[in-house]
N, C-alpha and C positions, 0 to 999 in steps of 0.2 A: 332312496327309491330302490326297491329290490330288482335285481337283474334276472328277468325271466327268459333271457336269451336274446331279447330285442337289441340290446346294445352291441352284442357280439355280431349279430346279423347286419346291423347298420354299419358297423365298422368295416366288415368285409365288403359291403356294397360301396362304401366310400372309397376303397382302394380301386375298385373298378371305375367308379365315377370320375376319379382323378385321371385315370387313363383315357377316358372317353369324354372329357369335359366339353368337347366341341359338338357332341351329339345331344339332341334333346332327349328327354325321358321317353322311354318306350313303354307302352302300357299294354297289359293284357286284362282279360276279364275271366273270372272263374266262378265255379259253383261249388258250394258245400251242399252235397245232396244228402238229405236226412229223411228218415222214416221212423215211425213209432215201433218199438220192439213189440212183437206179437204177444209175448208173455208178461209184459209190463208196460201198459199204455203211457205211463208218465216218463219213461226213459227213451232216449233217442239212440238210433244207430246212424253212423256216417259212412257213406260209400267212398272208398278210396279205389283208385285204379293204378296200374303200373304204367310208368312212362314207356314209350316204345323203344327209346334208345338205351336207357340204363337199367330199366326194370325197377326203379325206385317207386315207392308209394307216393302218389300225388293226388290232387283233386283235378277234375276236368277244367281245362283252361285253354285260352287261345287268344290270338291277337285281336285287339280292338278293331271294329269295322266302322269305317266312316259312315256317318248318318244313321247308325244303328245304336240304340240305347244299350248301355253296358249290361243291364240285367237280361236283355234279349240275347246278347252275345253269350252270356254265361249259360243260359238255357239251351242255346244252340250247341255249345260245346259239350254240355252234359248229354245231349242226344247223340251227337256224332261220336263221342269217345266212350260212352257208357250205356247207351240205349235207354236213357232216363227221360221220362216226361213227368211234368209236375207243375206246381205253382211256385213261381220264382218271386222273391221279394224285390220290389223296385229299388228300395233304399239299400245301400251297401252295408254289409255286415262288418266291413273293415278292409284293410289293405295289408299286403305283405310284399317284401322285396326279395329279389334274388339276382344272382349274376348268371345270365344265359351264356353258355359256352357254345360257340359255333363250331362247325366241322373243322375250320382252319385254326381253331384254338383261340380265336379272338373272343373277348368277353364283353357283354353289354349289360348295363344295369336295367332291370325290369321292375316296374311297379305293377302289382296285380290287384285289381279291384275285385272283391269277393262278394257274392250274393248268395243268400240261402235259397235253396230249392227244396220244397217238400215233395218228395217222390210220390206220385200217384200210379205210375206205370213203369215197369221195367221190361223192355222188349228184347227178345233174343237176337233178332236181325237188325243191325244198325250199321252205319258207315264204317266204323272201325272194329266191328265184331271179329273176334279171333286174333286181334293184334295186342290185346291187353288182358291182364287178369283183373277181375273185380272182386272186392271183398267188403263186407259190412263190419264195422268196428264200433266199439263204444267211443264216446268223445275222448276219453283218456287214452285208450289204446290207439286211436287214430293220431292223436298228438304225438305219441311215442314213435309211431311208424314213419312220420314225415321228417325231412331234414331241416326245413326252413324254420328258424326260431320264431318268427312272427306268425307263421301259419300254425305252429304248435299252439301258441297262445289263443289264436282264433278258434281252433278246434276244441281246445279244452273248455272254452267258454260258450260253445255253441248251444243255443236253444232255439226252438222255432215256435213262435206264437202266431196264431192266425190274425190276418188283417181285419 
C-alpha cells in the first residue's frame, strides 16, 4: 500500500491517543467549500481559510453540536468562519484526524467529519469577518497548503457532483 501521508498522520495521532486513553474521541465537523472556476467550468476551486491562532491554512470546522446533524454543523461553520452559503452534501466526503493543542499545552485527538459544500454565495460581513484570510486554491494547491496528511488526500481527490 503506498504511503500518501495517512500512516504518518495516524501514528502521530496514536501517540496522543495513548496519552489520552481515558478520554472518548472528540469530534468536529468541517466543510470543503468548492466552486466552479469561472474560466473552466469543469475544474473546481477550494476555499481555504487561515486559523485564528497560528495562521495555518485550514478548512472551516468546529465542534459537533448535540442533536444537530454533522452536515448542518459543517455548513454553519462555513458561514461563521468564511461567510459562505451553499449546498452541503449530507453524506460525508471522508474523515481526517489531528492533535488539538490546548493553550495549556495539553493535546487531544480529534476526528473531523468532512462534508462538501458547493458555494452559491460569499458574503462580506459574517461572524468572523476580519479575523481570517480567505483564498481560493486548485485541489492540488489546497492539498499542498494544509498540514494534515489525511486532509491533503481528501483535498486532492475533491470533486463535487450534484445530488
